[in-house]
N, C-alpha and C positions, 0 to 999 in steps of 0.2 A: 477501710479497704487498703489505703496506702500503708498503714501500720502492718497489716497482714502480709503485704507484698514484701516489705522490708524484712519481716521476721522470716519469711520463706527464703529470701536471698541469703540471710545470715546463716540459717540452718544448712543451706546448700554448700556453704563454704566449710562447714565443720569437717566432713570427711577429707577434703583436700588439706586442711590444716593438720589433721592427725597424720596423714601420709607424709607431709613435709617434716613434721617433728620426728617421725620414726626414721626418715631417711637421713637425718642429721647425725651428729656425733653420738655414738652409742652410750647410753646411760649406764653407770655402774651402780650396783646394788648398795643401798645405804644400810648400815647396821641399825637395827631397831632398838633405840634407847628410850623410847617413850615411857617405859616403866622403870627406868633406872634413875632413882632420885638424885644421886650424886652427879650423874651425867646431865640431868635436866638443870640442876643448880649451876653447873659450870656453863651450860649452854645459855642460861639466862644472863649470866655475867658477861659472856662474849657478846650476846645480843645487845645488851644495854651499852657496853663499851664501844662496840664497833658498828652496829647497825642503826641504833636508835638516834644517831646524830642526824641522819637524813631520812630514814624510813620510819614512819609511824606504825603503831599497832593499835589503832584507835578503837578496836573492839575489845581490848584487854586492859584491865586495871592492875596496877602494881600489887594491890592487896590479894589478887588471885594467886600470886606466887606463894602464898601460904600453903596452897595445895601441893606444892613440891617440897614442903618441909622447911621453908624459910619463915622466920618470925618477923613481925613488923619492925623490930629493932634492926634486924639484919638488912631488911629492905631499905630502911631509912639510911643506914650507915654505909651501905655498899652499892646500892642501885639507884639512889636518888641524888642527882648532882646539881639540880636547880631548885627552884622554889616549889616544885611539885609535892603533892601530898600522897600518902600511901593509897588513898582511895581514888586518886586521879587516873584518867585514861593515859595510855602510853602515847602521847602526842609529841610532836617536834615543833620547834620554833621556826623552822625553815618554811618560808612562805612559798606558795605555788608559783608565784611570779619569779622569785629569785631562783627557784629550782629550774624553771624553764630557761631562764637566762644563762645559768651556769652549766646545766647538764643537757639542755635541749628538750627535756621532759621532766615532769614531776616524778620523783621516786615513788614507786607503788607502795601502798600500805601492805604490811606483812602479816596482818592478823590471820589470814587464812591462806597464805601463799603456798603452804605445803599441800593444800587440797586443790588449789587453783591450777597448780602446775602438773597435776596428774594427767597422763595421756596413755595412748596405746604403747608408747615406748617404755613406760615405767611409771612408778608412783611419783607423787610430788616430792617425796623425800629423796628418791633416786635422782631426780632432776637437780635439786638443790645441792645434794652431796657431790655430784659430778661437776656442777657449775662452779662451786666454790673451790674446786681442786684443779680447774683447767684454765686459770688465768695465766697469761704470759705477757712478756714485755713486747710492746709494739709501738715504736716511736712515730708511726704514721697516724696514730689515733690521738685525738685531743687530750685524752687523759693519760696517754702513754701506755695503756694496757688494752688487751683484747682477750677474747674468751672463745674456747673451742665449742662450747655448747650454744653460746649466744654471740655469734660473730658480729663485730662492730658494735659491741655493747657500749652504752654511754657511761656505765658505772666503772669507777676505777677499782683496783684491787685493794680493798680496805685492810685485808689481812696479809699484805705483802711482807711486812716486817716479821711476821711469824713464819711464813712459808719461804721467804727469800725471793730472788728474781730468777725467772726461768724463761727460756726461749724454746719454741717448738722445733723438732727435727722432722724433716720430710725426706722421703726417698722417691726417686723416679722409677716407676715400674710400668712395664708394658700392659696395656689394656687387654685382658684375656678375651674380650669380645670383639676387639678391633685392633689388629696388629699395627695399624698406622697411627694409633694414639698412645700417648704416654700419660700415666696417672701420677699425680702429685700426692703420694700417700703419707699420712701422718704416722710416725713410728715411736714417738715419745717426746719427752722434754729433756732439755739440758739445763742443769743448775748453773747459773752464771754467778749468783751471789747467795751464800747461805743465809738462812733466816735464823730467828731465835729458837726455832723448834726443828727437830729432825723430821724427816718425811713421815715417820710413823706417828710422832707426837702431833704433827699438824693434822693428819688424817683423823686421829682420835678427837682432836679439838673440833674439827668440822663436823664429825659425827655427833658430838655433843650439841653443837649449835643446831644442826638439822633436827636432832631429837627434840630440842626445845621448840623449834618452829612447828614441828609435827604435833607436839602436845598443845601448843598455843592455839593451833587451828581448831582444836576441839578438846578443851581441858577435861571434859567429862567422858571422853571416849573409853577409858579403861573401866570406869564405873558402868558405862553403858554395856560394854562387852560382858562384864561379870554378871550384870543384871539379866542380860539376854540369856545366859546359860541357865540361870535359875528359872526364868520364865519358860524356857523350853522343857526343862525337867518337870515343872509344875503342869504344863500342858500335856506332857507325856503321861503323867499319873492320871490326869482327868480323862484322857483317851482310854486308858486301860479300865478305869472305873465305869465309864460310859459303855464300853464294849461289853463288860461282864453284866452290867445292869440290863442292857438291851437283850443279852442272851437269856438272862433269867426271866425277863418279862415275856418274851416270845415263846419260851419253853412252856409256860402255862397256857398260852393261847393255842398253841399247836395241840 
């Protein structure tokens, strides 16, 4: 009974959570690169080099990267930096205790993050794409970084060398609903220090990374979609055959 009450309480919070997410920073549409092999390979490289140091993907094995065109030799030479084997799960050496001491909380596993972050505000890919492109310098935070999508985030900007250093710009505007109030409205970012990539190159790199996270959340999704089309076509043929057979049968009865 207690478990049922807790479940009802959690479900009651879901609508409020969805409203809170939708009322936050608007999500930008992520390019769909889940079927682009070269983009997925680049995304896998970015993931291993920049994300896998702290975030595990414990539901994914390195050898599954063969599905995006990589050979075992390429995986060993380019994506394995420790004593891990090609058949091992994508785990990290960072302990939960150390993570809590250093970051305040253990970094989440990213195996299905692209599906977990889906909401009424947009897809999980949209969330990740916007999140990775809205970090800014904030010296009031322990990490020195903050984020427009996830305010006061504990994670630092791991791709800052690629994107460079930016600060947010705000404008004071009158509240259209209350003349006595002033709104602090975000109008964009100011580039303080350039990165190794141009803005367009960085956006493309993030799109590749998000595409890989989207693929990793369900590696068989493209096969599933293709199979679904064939199943629907097969069912359509069966419906036509059943319809004509039924008409032929009842024609004799009448």
